[in-house]
N, C-alpha and C positions, 0 to 999 in steps of 0.2 A: 675283566667283565664283572660287573656289579651283580651280586646275587642277594635275594631277599627271601625271607620265609614269613608267611602271614598265617596267624592262627585266628580262627573264628572262635572266640572265647565264649560267646553268648550261647549257653546251653551245651557247648561242646566240651570245654575243659572243666567247667563247674556250672552249677545252677545259679545263674546270674540273679534271678529274682530273689532267691533266698539270701544271697550275700548282700544285695541291695537293701532288702527289708531289715536284715539284722543290723546293718550299718545305720539305717534310718532310725531304728529303735534306739541304738546306742546314742545317736545324735540328739534325739528328743529327750533321752534320759539326762544327757549333759545340759540341755536347755532347762530342764526341770531343776537340776541341781543349782543352776544359776538364777533361778526364779524368773526365767524368761518364757516359761511354758507351764501351764497347770492342768492340761487335759491329757487324754490318752494320745499315743502316737497315731497320727492320721494315716495309717497304712492303707486303708481303703481308698482314700483320696489320692494317695501316691500311686496306687495301682492303676488308677484311671489315667494318670498322666505320665506313667513310666515311659522313658525313652525321649522325653523332651529335654532340651539343654538344662543343666542344673540351675542357672539363674532363674529360669521360668519355673522350675520346681519350687524354689524358695519363695518366689512371688506368690505362687498358688498356695503353698502350705503356711507361709508366714506373712499374710497380706498386711497385717497391722504392725509389723516390725520394720525397723529402719534398714537401709541398705547395708549399714555397718554390721548389724546383727546377722543379716542374711549372708554377708561375705564371711564372717567368722563361722557361721554355721556350715557354710559350704566347705571351708578349709577343714573343719573338724570332721565332717562327713567323709571327705576324701581320705583323711588319715585313717579313719575307722574302716573304710572300704579296703584300703591297702592292707591293713592289719588283718581284716577278716578273710581276705583272699589267701 
């Protein structure tokens, strides 16, 4: 018999919004260090769209960047997310 255990991590095991926002700030700090972003981290805009798939997040937050930069940003964000968890 196959058994599984499912955790509802969002707000149960940790405060998801804080981890996501910290990881987003880390990501935009990285973009700034690469001279690919020169403004503050768009936390407020991210809060408006939180929960949509990540490709849509990067389309919204980095509308003038190439798909390559968005994909690199996504990979870095996921690394930071795992590290911050």
